N, C-alpha and C positions, 0 to 999 in steps of 0.2 A: 255496826251490827244488829242482825237483821230482828223484827220486831218481837221475835217468840222471843228473842234470850232477851231484850232491853225490858220486857215486863217485870224480871225477876229481880232483875235491878232497883224497885221502888220500892224493895223490903229492906234493902240494906239500912245497916245507920244511917241518921244526919240526913233525914229522907222524910224525918217524922212529921216537922211543923208544915211543912208542906201540900198544897191539896195534891189532888192526881189531874189536876187538870195541868198545873205544873211542874209536877213531874214528867209530865208525857210533855208537854212543849220544850220542857231542858233534853229532854233524851229523841226527841224529834221521832216522836211515839206518835200513834194517832187513839185518840182516846178507842176505837174501836177493837184498837187491840189490845188493851189492857185490860178493855171486859172482856173479849173470848173466850169463853169456853166449850172447850171441845165434848161434840155429842157425843156419850156410848157408844160403842163399836158391836155389833154383835158377833160375838164369837168368832160363828163359822164365818162372818165377814173375813177379817181378820186372820182366821187359818189360812182361808182360802186365797185372802193377799198377800199372806207368805206363800206358801208354795205357789203361787204364779211367779211372784217377783224373783223369790231363789231361781226356777225351773226357765227361766228367760232371762237373768241371768250367764245361765249356763251354755244356753243353744238362743240367741239373740234374732235364730231366723225365723222362729216359733209365735206361728199367728194360732189362732183360738182356738182350730182347726185339733192342733194337736196338741195346746195346752188343756182341751177339754180332754183329750185322750190320755194327756197323763195324769190329771188331776182322781178320774176315772179309775186309773191305772194303779192309786197309792190309795183306794175306798173313800173320792169325797163325788161322788156320780150328780154331776155338773149338766145341763145345760149351754149349747151354743152362746146362747145369747148370755145368760148368767156369766159363763166365761169375755164375754164383748167388756159385757157392764163392768166386770169386776177390770180389765185391760184398761176403760176409759178412765175409773179411780186412779191407774198408776202410770196412767199416760203412756197406755203402750201402744202404738199402732198395728195393727194386724198387717196392713198394707205395705210397710216397710220392714228391712228385717233392723228397726233400731227403735229406740226411746223417742220417744218426745212429745215429751213434758210440755215444751215451753211453744205452743201451738204458734200456727203464722197467724199473722195479721195481714190480711188482701189490703189493705188497706195503708198497711206499711211499706215503704224502701226497702227492696231487695242489693244488697248490692251482690257482688258478681265473686264467686271462687277465685282468691288468684295461689292458694299450694299448687298446684298443678303443676308437675313438673321440678318443683323450687327443693332446694336441694338447703335443709334447714340445719346447722351443725354447731351454732352459735350461741348463749342464749342473749335473752331479747331480740330476736332477729324476729321470732313468731312467739305471742302469747294464743290461747285460744279459753276457752268456757262453757261450759253447760250444766244444767238440774238434771239431782237423781233424786230417786225417791228412799226415806231410809225409817223401817221400821221402827215401830215403838212397841210396848206391852200392848197397847191398847190402840193402837194406830199410827199414825206415823207424818213427816214431818219432811220439806222438801229439803239440800241438801244442795251450792252453786260452790261453783272455785275456778280462780283466773289462774293457770297452768301456764309456765316458759316451759313452750314446746322441746325448743332445745334443750335443757336440764333437767327436764323434769319435776324441775320446783313447785310448787305449790305456795305461791306469791299470796294466796289469799282464799275464802272461804265464806260461810255468811249459812246458815240454816233461819226456814221460814217455816210457816202455817200454811200458807198461803203462797199464790203461784203471782203475786204482784212484781212489779218489776222491780218496787223498793230494794230488796232485797240483794239483787243482781247489782242492779247500780252500785249498794253500800259495798260490793265486795271487790267492783270494779275500780271504783276512787281507794282504797286501800291500796290496792294495790299499785297503781296512778303516783300512788305519793313513795315512794322509792323506787320506782323507775319507769322506763317506760318504752315498750314495743316499737317493731318499725312497723308492721303486721298486725292486729289482732282477728282473729277467727270463732267462730261461733256455726250456730244453728240457721234455721232463718227464723225463729219463735219467733213473741211478739213483743216479749223483756229484752229482745238482744237486735229489734227492729225499729225500738221506740226511738220517738225524738229524743227524748230521755240519754237513753244509753247512746246512741250512735251519734247525739252534739257531744259526750261527753268527748269520744272519741277522735273525736274532730277537734276535738279544742282541743286539747293533746297531743296537734297530728299526729294522729295513728290511721293507717291505710285499713280501712276495711274489708275483710272479706265473711264470704258467709259461704257455707255447706249447698251445695248443689241439692235441689228437693228429693227426697227418699235414696240416697248416697248415704250408707252405714259408716263408709268409712272414712268421708271430709276430715273427722276431728278425729281420727283414731287414736289419738296420745292421751285423752280425756276422758275415754271409753276403756281404754286399760285401767286409767286411772280407779277408776268406779268399778272397773272387777277387782281390784286390788282391797280396794275401799269395804266392798264389802266382804269377800272372801277372808281376808285375814283380820279384819276387827267386828262389824255389823253383823256378820251369821253368827261368830262367836259370842254375842252377847245380848242381853237380854233389856236392852237399854226401859226404866219404869217411867224416866219423865223426860222433856223439852232437856232438862237440866245434866241430867247425867246420862245422854245423847251429845251433849258439848262440851260436856268434858271427858270424855274419850276419843272421841273423835280430834278435841283439840289434842292430845297424847300420842293420839294414830299418827296424825300429820309432823309433827312434830320426831316424832319416829322416823318414814316418810321421808321426810328434807334430810335428815342429820342420819340416820343409821341404816335404811336400807338401802343396800350395794347392787345395784340392776348390771344385769350382764350386759346390756345397748351399754349402757358408759364405762364400759370397760374397767366393771368390777367398784364402779367407782358411786357415791352418792350423789345424790340431784343438788345437795349444796355444795360438795366441790365441785362440781362440774360451773354451777353456774357463777361460783367466785373467783372461779380461776380463767374465764370468759370464751373457754374452749371447750 
């Protein structure tokens, strides 16, 4: 469970006799996360961040120039430097036509891309993971998910208020508790190249694959998932808190896995394909 979610559990009945330090210890939550308070954000910042997020999701090839033009056309006069500043907050990189929330660490080992020319037709052949931005009424959080490429089943997901490795590792551990893939594909972000993350995959006997730097479509399945999550859930709601975001995303992923039929899966649901093994 991501640190932003665990904090809410500290107020549940039965915890009253425990100190904050002991509660954090039992939940594996750093005390700094418990005491974290999001700084109030300027309404103009929040509005323009939302507009950039939506337009970039519609047109992922847009850089700072086109996003500046879009904002100006929508009655939000901004300079290009401001657009770049907002894009950095969202983890968007103008040079590459894709989200880069998980920025690379040059000291971490990078692994080759193993999926070129590979036909993925069965569950647990390839899993993939990525991070995206999820807006709230007064700010934002980060979402990571682990997906089975062949069936498109979302195996696990986590929310976090920071881009630390912990929430990605938590999602990985939960997914591995049920099964394991032959190959695990991610981008070259520091969360995924960290010794903790790659070490866990190696411990499980999983081959590690990483996107080529700047290649927008090497992890295309989870990019499609983010578009579905945003258009079918996030953009239709206005989450007031992390708790509300968490509850709604849980419901959406249940729907996505067990009810939402995919044309690419022969009109079957991800769960049906994953369970069938083909």
